[in-house]
C-alpha positions as CSV (number, residue, x, y, z in Angstrom):
1,M,108.7,141.7,39.7
2,N,109.3,140.1,43.1
3,L,106.2,138.9,44.9
4,T,108.0,138.0,48.1
5,N,109.9,140.1,50.6
6,Y,113.2,138.1,50.1
7,T,115.7,137.9,47.3
8,D,119.3,136.8,46.7
9,H,121.9,139.3,47.8
10,P,123.0,141.4,44.9
11,N,126.7,140.9,45.5
12,N,126.9,137.6,47.4
13,N,124.7,134.7,46.3
14,S,125.3,132.8,49.5
15,Y,123.1,135.2,51.3
16,T,119.4,135.9,51.1
17,V,118.1,139.4,51.9
18,F,114.7,139.9,53.7
19,S,113.2,143.3,53.5
20,F,110.5,144.9,55.7
21,A,108.8,148.2,55.1
22,R,106.8,148.1,58.4
23,M,109.2,148.7,61.3
24,E,107.3,146.7,63.9
25,Q,107.3,143.7,61.6
26,G,111.0,144.0,61.0
27,E,111.7,144.3,64.7
28,Y,109.6,141.2,65.3
29,F,111.5,139.3,62.6
30,Q,114.8,140.4,64.2
31,S,113.7,139.1,67.6
32,L,112.7,135.8,66.0
33,L,116.1,135.5,64.3
34,E,117.8,136.2,67.6
35,K,115.6,133.7,69.4
36,E,116.5,131.0,66.9
37,N,120.2,131.9,67.1
38,I,120.4,132.7,63.4
39,P,123.3,135.0,62.5
40,F,122.3,137.9,60.3
41,E,123.5,141.2,59.0
42,Y,121.3,144.3,59.4
43,H,120.9,147.4,57.3
44,F,118.4,150.2,57.5
45,D,117.7,151.6,54.1
46,D,116.4,155.2,54.3
47,E,117.0,156.0,50.6
48,G,114.0,156.0,48.3
49,P,110.3,156.6,48.9
50,V,110.0,153.9,51.6
51,N,112.3,153.2,54.6
52,K,113.2,149.5,54.8
53,M,114.8,147.2,57.3
54,L,117.1,144.7,55.5
55,F,118.3,141.5,56.9
56,G,121.0,139.3,55.3
57,V,120.9,135.7,56.2
58,H,123.3,132.9,55.0
59,K,121.6,130.3,52.8
60,Q,122.4,127.5,55.3
61,Y,119.9,129.2,57.7
62,F,117.3,130.0,54.9
63,K,114.6,127.5,56.0
64,K,114.7,128.6,59.6
65,A,114.7,132.3,58.5
66,L,111.9,131.7,56.1
67,N,109.8,130.2,58.9
68,C,110.6,133.3,61.0
69,N,109.5,135.4,58.0
70,F,106.2,133.6,57.8
71,L,105.6,134.0,61.5
72,S,106.3,137.8,61.3
73,Y,103.9,138.2,58.4
74,A,101.3,136.1,60.2
75,K,101.5,138.3,63.3
76,Y,101.1,141.6,61.4
77,R,98.9,140.6,58.5
78,E,95.7,142.6,57.7
79,R,92.4,140.9,57.1
80,F,91.9,139.8,53.5
81,I,88.2,140.4,53.6
82,P,86.9,143.1,56.0
83,R,84.7,141.8,58.8
84,W,81.5,143.5,57.6
85,I,81.9,142.0,54.1
86,G,82.4,138.6,55.8
87,I,79.2,139.0,57.8
88,I,77.2,139.9,54.7
89,I,78.6,136.9,52.8
90,L,77.7,134.6,55.8
91,L,74.2,136.0,56.1
92,A,73.6,135.7,52.3
93,T,74.8,132.1,52.4
94,L,72.6,131.3,55.3
95,A,69.6,132.9,53.5
96,L,70.2,130.8,50.4
97,I,70.6,127.6,52.4
98,S,67.4,128.4,54.3
99,L,65.5,129.1,51.1
100,A,66.8,125.9,49.5
101,V,65.8,123.8,52.6
102,Y,62.4,125.5,52.6
103,N,61.8,124.8,48.9
104,F,63.0,121.2,49.4
105,L,60.5,120.6,52.3
106,K,57.7,122.4,50.5
107,S,57.9,120.2,47.3
């Protein structure tokens, strides 16, 4: 089980393959690679249940490419906690703190 979107190339260990299922995220990653002048190989995988954009990057550029990968995920990430749940947590925390301060002052 791979928890990241990159892995070693199956045939050539001197390359790392980055995969993106979201096309806009893959296109942004590609633009970052081009901006950083990182050479890469591109393949569009339309076999299987999900289409993927695959980018092969040589290991000598791995750190720069990994930074581009982090930036592309940061730009297109979804909220971990929905906004309405965050507001409820914030209000509950404020209520508990207010109650604690009230009880402290009362005693």
